[in-house]
Residue, then its C-alpha position, 0 to 999 in steps of 0.5 A: m500500500s505504501k507504493h501507491l501513496h508515493l506515486i502521488p506528488r506531494r504539494r505541501g504549501s502550494a495553496a498558501i503560495e498560490f493564495a499569496l500570489w493572488l492576494p495583491v490582485l484580489f486586494f487591488l480589485l476589492s479596493a477599486v470596487v470600494d473606491w468606485g462605490a464610494y465615488w458613485a454614492t458621493r455623486v448621488i449625495v451631491a446631486r441630491a443636495t444640489m437639487d434640494g438646495a435649489r428647491m429650498g432657495a426657489a421656494r423662499f419668498e422674497p418680497d419687494q421691500i422690507a420695512g420700506s427698504a427695497i430688496a434686490a432680486g435674489s438677495l434672499v434666494v441665493p444664500e438660502a440655496e447655498t446654505r441648504a446645499e452645504s448643510l445637507l452635504a455636512s449632515a451626510g458626512k461630506p462637509c464642504a465650505g464654500c462649495a455651493t455657488a448660486q446665481y439669480c437669473p432674471a427672465n430672459s437674461v443673457a447678462s451672464a454665461v450661467c443664465d444663458h444656457p448654450s443649447l436652451g438659451p436663457p430661461p423664460f422666467d426668473a430662475l435660480w441656478l445652483k452649482v456644487d463642486y465637491t472634491f472627492t477623496p478616495y479611500f485607497g486611491w489606486a483606482s483612477t476615480p475622478t476627484l471633482i464631482s460637479e453638479e448644476f441645477m436650475m429651477a424657477v423661483e416661486r415669486q416671479r418679478 
């Protein structure tokens, strides 16, 4: 019986060696999946914060005057949108200071490149434009994920002047 046992080649430790050879490849693939998953999750958070910030700003009532003093169009709407977007990002664990930029666009205004959309033209109504630029930091950094997440959203303001 001992003759037959010696005919089978011995492979002691080969599984450990193969595992050690494949471990860096598996670690790289796993880190790429984690980084890309974190990137897309962050992108969704930034997009939702941008949309909700624009919605909150557009829904803010802006009277023509307060206590007899005239109010410039957009002076209450713009800070409301920027603050809401940044506070939503902070509550989601993605704090950024000054990453939100809003602009008030009067109806049919071509005064700025922001209000005059390249393919759609200027909005036919008073609108609020909000842009959030968030710098993404990957966990591992070995996969080539984008580092800047940029989202824009334009919405008609509630009170048309």
